[in-house]
N, C-alpha and C positions, 0 to 999 in steps of 0.2 A: 633536935632535928627540926621540930616544928618552928623553933625560933629562927633558925637559918632560912627555912622556907619562907617565913614571913619577911625577912630582910630582902631576899632575892625577888619576891613578888612585888615588893614596894619599889625596888629599882626598876623593874619592868614597867610598872605603872608610871613612874616618874619620867622615863624617857621612851615613851611609846612611839612607834613609827608614825610619821605624819600622815594624815588623810588628805587626799586631794579633794578640795571642795569645789573647785571650778577650773576648767581648762578650756582655752579658746585661742584660736589662731587669728592673727592680725588679718584684716580684710584685704590687705594689699602687699604684705611682706611675709617671709617665712619666720615670723616671730611668734612665739607662743606665750600667752599669759597663763600663769598657774597660781592658784591660792592654796596654800597648805596649812593645816592646823593639826597640832598634836594636843596633848592635855596641858601644855605649858604656855604655848605662844602661837601666834598666827603670822605668816609671812606671805608677801605678794612678790611674784617673780616674773620677769620677762626673759625668755630664753631665745637666743639667736642660734642659727645652725652652726655646726662645728667649723665649717669652712669660711665663716664670716668673722669680721672684727667686732661684731656686736657683743659677743660673749653672753654672760648671764648677769642680769641686773636684779637687785633685790631690795625690798623695803619692809621693815617691821610694820606690823599693823596694830597688834595689841597683845598684851600679856594676859594669860588666863589664870595665873596664880600671882601671889604676892611677889612684887618685883625684888630682885636682889639689890643689895646696897652697892655692889661693885660689878664691873664687867665680868661676865662668865667666860674668861679666857680658856680655862681648861676644857670646857664643853666645846668651844669654838675649835680648838685644836683636834677634837675628836670628830668634828663634822656635825655636831649637834646644834641646831638653831638656838642661839642664845636669847634670853629675855632681855628686854631693855632695862637698864639700871633705874632705880627708884627715882632719882633726881629728875629724870626726863619723862616720867609717867604722869599723865593726867589722872589715872586711876591706879595708884600704887598697890592697892590690894588685889588688883586683877579684875577682869571682866568676864562676862558669860561667853560661852563658845558661840561662834558664828553659825548660822543656819544657811547651808548652801543654797537653799531655795530662795533666799532673800538677797543673793549676791548677783551682781552683773558687772561686766566690763564695758567701759567706754573707751574707744580708741581715738587718738587724734587723727586728723585728716591724713597725716603722713604715714600712719600705721606703725610708728616706731616708739610711741609713748602711749600710756594708758592710765585710766583711773579705775579704781575699784569702788563700786557703789554697794551700800547696804540699804536695802529698800530704796528710798529716794534721795539718799545722801551719799556724797563722795567721802570715803573714809581714808583713802590712800591714793597716792599718785606716784608713778614712776616716769619721770621725763626722760627724753632721749639722752640727756647728758648725765644721767645717773652713773655712779661709779667713778666720777671725776673728783679729785681733791677732797676725798672723805665724805662726799655727799651720796646718799643712797636713794632717797625719795622723801615724800611728804606723808605724814600720818595725822589724822584728826586727833588721836589720843596721845600724841606726843607733846611735850612741852620743850620749847627751845630747840637747840640743835643737838639732838641725841646722837648716839653712836651709830644707829642703824636707820634713823629717820629724823627729819626735821618737822617742826610743828606746821600743820596745815591750818592756816587762818582763813577767815572769810575774805580777806583782802588779797589772797593769792591769785595772781593773774591767770594761772593755769586753770582755775575753776571756770572762768569765762571761756577760755579756749576749748575746754571739754564740752561746754554747753553748745558752743557753735559747731563743734564736731558732731555732736549728737543730732543737731538739726540737719547738718549736711548728710550724714548717713541715712537719716530718715527720708531725705528728699529723693533718694534713689527709688523709693517705693511710690513716688507720686506718679500720676498719669503722664505728666510731662517731666521726665527725669533730667538731671543736669546735662547729660550728653545730647539729648534731643533739643535742648535749648542752645547749647554752645556750638554744636556741629554746623548749623547753617551760618552762624555768625563768623566762624573761622573760614568756612568755604567761601563766603562772600569776600573776605579780605584777600584770599588767594586768587579768586577769579578776577578781582580788580587789578591786582599787581602782576600776576603771571599770565592772565588770560583765562577764559572759560575752560574749566576742566574737561578733558576728553573722557576720563573715566574716574570712577570713585570706587575704592575697594574697602571692604571691611577687613581689618587685619587683627581682629581679636580672637579668631578661632572659635567664635560663638561662646566665649567665656567673658566673665566680667573682669575688668572694666571694658566697656566698648571703646573701640578705636578705629579710625579710618585712615585712608591714604588717598590724597589728591594726586592726580596724574595729568600732566600737560605734555602733549607730544608735538614738537615742532619739526621743521624740515631737517634740522641737523642737531637739535637739542631735545633733551627730555628732562622734565622736572617732576620730582616726587616731593610731597610734603605731608607730614603726619597731621592728623586731625583728632584731637581729644586727649592726648597724653598729658596735657596741661591740667586736666581736671583734677588730678591727684598730685599734691605737692610732693617733692622728693624727700626721702628721709635723711636724717642725720646732718643735713646741711647747716643747721643753726649752730652746730658745734665748730664750724669753720668760718662762718661769716657773721658780721655784726647784725645785719638786717636780713632775716630769712625771706622777707617779702620781695626782696629785689632779685632773688636767685632761685627760688624753690619750684618754679614752674617752667617747663620747656615744651616747645615743639621743635622738630627739626626736619630738614629736607636735604636733597642732593640734586645738583644739576650736572649733567654729563653731555659732552659733545658726542652724540652717538644716535644711531637709529636702533631701536630695540625690537626684537621679535616678541611675539606674545609670550613665548616660553621664558624669555629673559625678563620681561616685565613681571611675570609671576615670581621668578626667582628673586628679583630685586624687592618685590613686595614682601616676600617671606623673610628676606634678610633684614629689612627695615623693621618688620614686626618683631624679630628677635632682639634688635637693639632697643626697641621701645620699652622693654621690660627690665633693662639692666639696672636702673636705680633701685627698683623695688625688690627684684629677685635677689640682688646682691647687697641690699641695705647700704646703698651708697648714693652718690649724686653725680650728675654730669654737668659740665659748664664750659665756658669759654676756654679754649686751649687744651681741653682734654682730648685724648686719643682713644680710639677703639679699633678692633680688628675689622678688616674689610675683605670679604671673600667673593670677588666678582670679576670675571674676565681676566684682569691683569694679575700676573704673578709679581710684577715689580711694585705696584701700588697696592699693598696688602693691609693698609690702615687708612683711617680717616682722622682728620683733626676737626674738632668742632669749633666754629667761629662765626661771627657776624661782622668782623672787622675789616675784611677786604673791600676795597673801593668798588670792585666790579659786582659785588653781590647785591641782589635786591634786598630791601629792608622791609619786610612785612611788619606792620604795626598792629599787633593784636591788643584788644582792650584788656585791661586788668581783670583778673578773675578772683573773687573773694579776697580782695585787698592786695593781691599779689600781682606783680608784673609777670607777663608771659614773655619769656626770652626765646626768640626764634634763632636757632643755631644751624648753620649749614655744615654739611659733612664734606670736607675737601679731601680727596684721595691723596695720600702721601706714601712714600717708600719707607722701607725699614731704616735706611740711613737717615732719612728726614725725621722719622719717629725717634730714633736714638738721640738725635740732636735736641728734640723737644724734651725727652726724659732727662738728658744731662744738663741742659742749659735753659730750659723753659721754652715757651712758645713764641716769644716776641720776635726772635731772630728769624725763625722759619716763616712766620706770618709776614714779616716785612719783605722777605724774598719772594714769597708766593704772591704778594700784592703787586709786585713788579711784573708778574706774568700776564696780568689782565685776564682775558678770556681763556688763556692757555690752562688755567687752573682746572677747567672743566674737562680737560683731555686726559685720557689714560695713556696717551702716546707721548706726553711731554717729557722733557729732560728733567732730571733731578736738579734741585736748586743748591745742593751741596755735593 
């Protein structure tokens, strides 16, 4: 009996429940970073919400026991975190356990990727493209391209990216933070192109990050334009474009042929505020030709298409920010039929027809173009 008891107690020790050493949410997206450690291995995870396409991303960090010669497939099938095979381990005999008090997360500026620091050294990185083509992440204690991590070398460009991100996040604690610097610069561009603003609204609900809304009221037109959403680059975009610096920052606006009451202005400000968080709250991105729901006045025009390609549209030129171009996108109201055309055949056809309307694109009373 004592022999059996000894066997079972060893099994329990061998596969103990992992301990959460660190848990932290991204500063700008619903992504949670978690570091787990049992008595065999340490893993770093990024968890997205269930209703997103982000999923769960993971990267091996280190083995705590002698590495196996082969992949622990049986354990993987049981949902037990596997150790990295010996051929990929810088320390095949295993390493000491991590001390949670010595760990820290560094998030990228997009908030969809992160690095794990041990004291002052980055020991693991999970980029936003983790989980693609057999790639999980980078680990300092890995050699070569392992099953659950690739080697993190000093030449890895992501290290510099995280250092810049750390500097950026720290700058929000400065007496003059990024928004206080950028806000007047953006407003000056709008004032020069659209005319001096009649009102300026805060649309952040007193929550970080700060955002504002420019308002210009004409005799028959009204212009709204966001101020500051370009301060944070959009997530996951680099998985879809070759150069993220060309597409990862946006501001947007809307022009309507209409006279607004104060109540309607407030409603529009609230609607724009809601759209301004879409990329980060949904872990996605917005760009030229994308469509989003529009709930204001018209039942026929219940969507908008984002574009800066129509000839009639003003073209505010905002200075680059942190090496990235800031793309200003106008929200042009479209009908469900027009949106379906975009979904089925792309945006170029609809945009060409909208371009022919001239100033009519600002009207919620216009005829559909299909």
